[in-house]
N, C-alpha and C positions, 0 to 999 in steps of 0.2 A: 527050227526054230528054237531063237533063244530065251531060255526060261529065268523070267527074274525074278530074286530072290524076295518071300513076302520079312517087310523087315522085322515084323512084328515075330516071326518065327528064328527070326536071329538073334533077339532080344529079349526073350521071354520075361514080362515084369512079375513072375514068379519063381524064379528057376528052382527052388527049393523050398518043400514040406516047411509048415509050421509049426511048433507044439502045441499051442494052441490058437483061439478065433482072437484075441487081443495083439497078435503078433502082425495084424493083417489093415491094424486102424492106421490111417496117415498115405501118404503116396499116392492121394489121390487123382487122377485124369484131367488133365488141363482139356480142353474141349474148346476150339474155334466155334462161334454160334456164326455162323456163316449168314445160315437163309436167314433170320433175322433179322442180321446187321447189311442183308443186301442191299448196295446202292450206296453204302457210307463207309469212305473210304477208310477210317481207322478200325482198325481189327478189333474183335471181343470177345476174350475166352472167358468159359465157365468153370470153375474147379470144382467136379464131379461130387461135394462132399458125401450124395448118397450111396457111392461106392464104398463106404466104411461099414464092418458089417453091421451096425446097429441102424443102419440105413441115414444116417446124419454127420452134420458139423459136430456135433456135440459128444460123439464118441470120444472127441480127443480130450475134453478136459473130464469126461468120465471116468477115466482109467487114470490120467492125471491126478484128480482131485483125491481120488481114494488112495493110489500112491503114496501122496503126503502124508493124509491123515494117517496112513500106517506108520511113516518115518516119524513124525511127533509123538508115537506111542495113543493117538486118540483114539484109533479104530483100532481096537482087540478082536480077536479068533472071538466068533460067533457076536460081532458086534451086529448095530443095527445102521443104516444111512436112510438120514432122511430127509429130501428135500422138496421146496415147492416148485413146479416145473409145467412149463406149457406143454408138455411130452417126451421132445426129444432128450434133453439132460436125463431125465430120468432112465432112458432107453440107454444111453451110452453109458451109466451107473450100475443097472441092472446085467446087464451083457457084462463089464467087469466082476460085479459083487456073485454073477450066477459061480463064476470060476474059483472067487477066492472064496466062496461059501458065506457070504452076509446075508441079512435079510433085509429088505429095503422098504420102506413106509414114503409112498410121494401123494402130495395135494397137489391139483392143479385144477384151473379154473372152469367153469361148466361152458364154456365157449367153446373148449377145446373139440375135434372131433371124436368121435365115439374108435374110430380105428386108434387114435392113440392109449385111450382107457384101455380097449382089448388087447392092445401092445405090447404095453406093461405088464397086464394078468399074463401074458403069455409067459413072459421070465420069471415070472411067480412075485412079482410086484403087489404090496397091496395098495388100492388108489382111493384117497380119498377126496371125494367133490365140494368144490365151494362156490359159492357165488361171486360170478364177476362184477358185479356191480354193487361194490362195497368199497368204501377207502381203503387207500393202501395200508393204515392204522389199525383197522375195524380186525377184532378176534377171527372175522369167518375169512378174512382175507387168504388167500391160498400162500402167501409167505408168513405171515403170522398166524397161521395155524400148522404148519412145518415148527414153526419156531417150538409151540404148547406141545406138541410131539414130543421134541427133541426133550424138552423139561418133564415130562410125563414118562419116559422110557428110560429105564438102565439100559446104561453100555448104546446111547443112542449118541449120533454123531450129525450135524444140518451139514449139506454140502454146501450149502452158501455159496450159490453159484455168481448173486448180485454181486457178491462182497469178496468172496474170495480172489486174492491175486494169481493163484493157482490158474486159473481158468484166463486171463490175458497173456500168462506167462506160457503156456500151453501153445498157443497157438505163435506167440515170439519164440518158440523154439522149433514148431515141427508145420506151421503152415506155411510162415513168412519165407522160411527156408526153400520150402520146395518149389513155391512161387517163381524162386528168383530163379533157382537152377533152370523149372521149367523154362521158364522165357528166355531163359540166357541173358538175366540181367536187365533184358527192353524193358521189360515193366514200366510206366509213364503213372499211373492211374489205378488206382484198387480202388474197387466199390463194393460195400457190403453192409448190410441193414444192423442196425443195432437193438440188443433184443437185452442180454447182460453188457453187451460192448466187446465181451471177451475178445471177437475173432479180429471187428476191424481193429482195437484195439492194439494186440499184439502182432496179430499179422504186420498192420498198418508201420510201427514201431520199429519191426525189422527193415522191413522195406526202406525206409524212411533214412535210417541208420546206413545202409547200403549206398545208397543214393538220395540225399537229400532234396532233388528237384522232385523226388515222386509224389504225387496226390492221394490224400486219400479222402476221399467220401464216402458219408456215413449216410444209410437210406434212413427212412423214420415214415413210418403211416403217419396221413393226415388225423390227426385226436390225439398222438401221442405228446407228452411235456419235452421231448428230447432237443427238437430244431428251435424252438424255444427257449428254451434256457441254454442250451450252447451259445446262444446269439447275444445274450441278455444276464445269461446267470443269474436271470429269476425265476423264480416258478409260475408257469401260467395256472389256466384252467386247461384239465383233457377233456375228451369228448371219446366217445364207445367208438371201437373199430373194429375190421373183422379180419384183418391179417392176425394170423398166429405166431405166436413166439419173437417177436420185433417190438420195439416201441414199449411205451409203458406210460406210468400216471408217478413216479418216484422217480430219480438218478442215480441207476447203480454206482459204487464203488470201483467197479469193474470199466467205467467206460475213463480212457485217460485222452482227454479232451485235449492235452499237448500235443500228442500224437496226431489228431484227425483236425485236415484242414478246413473240413464243410460240412455242416447237414443240410440235406435236403429232404422235404418229404412228397411222400406218392399216394395216391388217392385210391382205398381198397380198391375201385374196379379195373384199375391200369392194373393192380396187383396182380389181381386174380385173371383178367383176361390177356397178360403176359404168361402168365404161368400155363393155361392154355394153348398157347400157342408153341411155348417152348415144344409140344406132349408132339400137335400137330405138323409143327415147320421143322424139331429139328431133333424130333423121335426121343425128347427126356421128357420125361416125366419128373417133376416138383413141384412144389407147394409154394402157399402164395406166400409166403416170405423170398422165395430164390427169385417168385415171376417181378416183387420191386426192384431187387436186383438187380435182374437182367434191363427192367424196363429204367431204370436208372442211368447204369450202362449204357444204355443204348443212345439216353438223352444227353450222355455227356461224351460219346465217341460222335454224335452226328455237331455236337457244338466245336468240336476239335476240328474235325475235318482234314484229319492229318496222317496218312499212311505210317509216317514213323511213329506214332506214337501207339503206345499199347494198353489196351483197358481189361483187367482182370476183375470179375466177379463171383460169387459164391453161391453155387448152384447147394442150397443149405441142406433139403433133405429131399426123400423120395416124396412123388404126389400119392403115392396108395394110400400114407394117410389121412389123404383129402378126398376119398374118392366122393364123400355123403356130401361133401361142401362144393369145392372149387369145382369139381369135376363131374356136378350133379344140377340141371340146368333147374329143377325145380329151385332148390335151396337157392340157386342164383339169381333168382326172376324173385321171390320170396324177400329177399334183400337187396332188391333195387339194383344188384349188380350187375345182370344180365337184360337185355330187352327181349318182352317179348315179341318171337317171330309174328311179325304182320300177316296176316291170313289176307289175302286180299278176294278180289268175289270172284277174280277166276278160276282160285282156287275152289271155291263153294261151288261154283258148277261143276267143278271136274270131280266130285264128293258124290254127286246125281247121279242114280241107279243108270246102267246103261240102256241103250235101245231107245229110247222117246229120241225125238228130236233135237236139235241143239236149242232151235226156238220155234215153236209151237206159235202160231200166228194165221189169222186170216186177211183176205182184202176187202178194201169197204162195200165191195157190193157182191159178195158171199152174205149170205142169209145167216137168221139168228139160228135157226135149225142146224144149221153143218155147223157153226160157232158151237152152240151145245154139244153136236157130238164127236164134235174136237176134244171139247174138254173131258166127255166122257170116256172116250177112245184112249187117251193121253195121261188122264186122270190128273189133270191139273183145274186149278178153280180161277184163274186168270188168263186171257191171252190179247198179244195186241192187235192193233188192227195196221198191216204196213201197209203203204203205196210207195211204190218206185224207191226202195228200200229206207225210208223215214216212216217214224212212227206219227200218225196222226189220229190215234185214237186209242181207247184202250177198253175191255169186255173182264167184267166181274160174274163171275158165275152165279152169286147169290143175288144179285142186281138183276141178269138178267133173266132168271127165272122167275123171279118176283114178275115182271113186267109180263114174262112172258103167257103166265099164268091168269093173270087178270085180262089180257087179251090175247087169247090164242094164237089170231089172224098176224100177230105180230111174227110169230114163228116162219114167216115166211117172206119177210122184209128185209132189205138190206141193212145189214150191223151198223153202215154210217147213220142212220138215221136214229139207235140206238145206242150207238158207244159214248163211253165218257170220255175226258179228256187224256190225253195218252199217261205212261209212264213216265214215271221220271227216268235221265238217263244218264247213267252212271259209267267212268272209265273200268278196263278187265283189271286196273291198279289199285281202285279203290279201296281202302280198308273194308274186309265186309264188318268189323267192330261198330262202325259209322254208318253204316247202312240203316241197323235198326232204330235209329231217330226219325231218317226220312221215311218211313214207312209207316201208314193210317191204314185204318177201317175203309178210307175213301180211295185209298192210294197204297193198296197191299203189296203191290210189287218194283222192282227198279229194273230198265231195262240194262243190259251190259255192250258198251261197245267197245272194240277193238281196234284200231287205225283207223275210223269213219264206217266201218260196217256193223251191224248190229248183231252180235252171237250168242246172246242167251237172253235169260230171264230170271229172276231172284227174287225171291216171294220171304213175306214172312215165316213162312211155316221155314224153307230151309235155312233163315238163321236162326228160329227155334230149335231147330234138328242140329246146328253146327254148337248151339250152345250145352245141351242136355248130352253133347259127346255121340249121339248116331251119326253124327257124318263130319 
């Protein structure tokens, strides 16, 4: 048998040890998203920035910003690094600061996940939480708060990721060349969300300088101002959105609009559902901004429908930072980003205690005494009267008992003489939450039909047990 060598073993990605963790920043893998892109002729690739030591694309700019401040003499031994961050830039700065011996103070909007706050603290950073719903020039805005901390803290420098040109320059120097080499120059479209704009600007500039035909598309959450500004150069009105780390309510100085061909907006729900798909279909756990990138890359690839094109996007960070949000069904449902699963009456039937027949019923010729005995035996309060597979009437325990107590002789009469109108019939796929409105004191149950056959009965009691969580 011929043994085929594993190409990964022949050319290991890390052949020698590193002096420290900072040496592992960059040269992240490029991965084809073949399952999500199934059926689309244009290949889509994601650059796995979550493979950086701090878990995100922002590791690239964290180290670059610190080293630039050191070269300029602004950051001296024992200094303090301050930044307003959605979390990832803070981690990138904190990783480098931990090795270089700097103190870090980060301001962060309160919409960010608790995982990010705890992560920054794990690296020894101090975190100041600020309100999200304030104007960009408000003293409590996270960027304005960071500037105030710098003013009040001796030896402090502001990383200033939204205006520091080192940000896009870091991507021009690293991310762009890596993508060009990894695709062997075949990249035709680059898709990336814009937060500070550094990734899409710096990378896009490098790729377009190598090949002016490369098209650069910036992704933007619905509610952000960037797309409107890019099209009209006028500031519009923003709106709140849930995706973290991209978009904004003011225009950063680190977006190089001249190197971006177009902006497109993506709704929160689309972005977050795509992040969940990446985990379940590709085995890649990423956050909502990466979900937005992949959703937009998929849209672009579908439009192109060209096997010779090559769409590359950024998988910005690890989804472990969003377990309490994007990957939490309750949070997603509370924010109208995930529809609650619809419970059907068939599922309600399946939750009933085992042992009882699926449909306790009587024939029209059965006596009232037999009907009451059946109710007592199976502990039900209503049963249908069925003839030739069709419901022709209904019996309710309370009403039947009242009549029998008033006239005991009725106990031996056939139920057809005392039965009420038939219970309503619903299909087995009927939503159980809509059933409650149909059931009344006079008609407290509904029959369930599946493919033309009566298969069970659901009562007001069953609905109540579902609501209080016992079924």
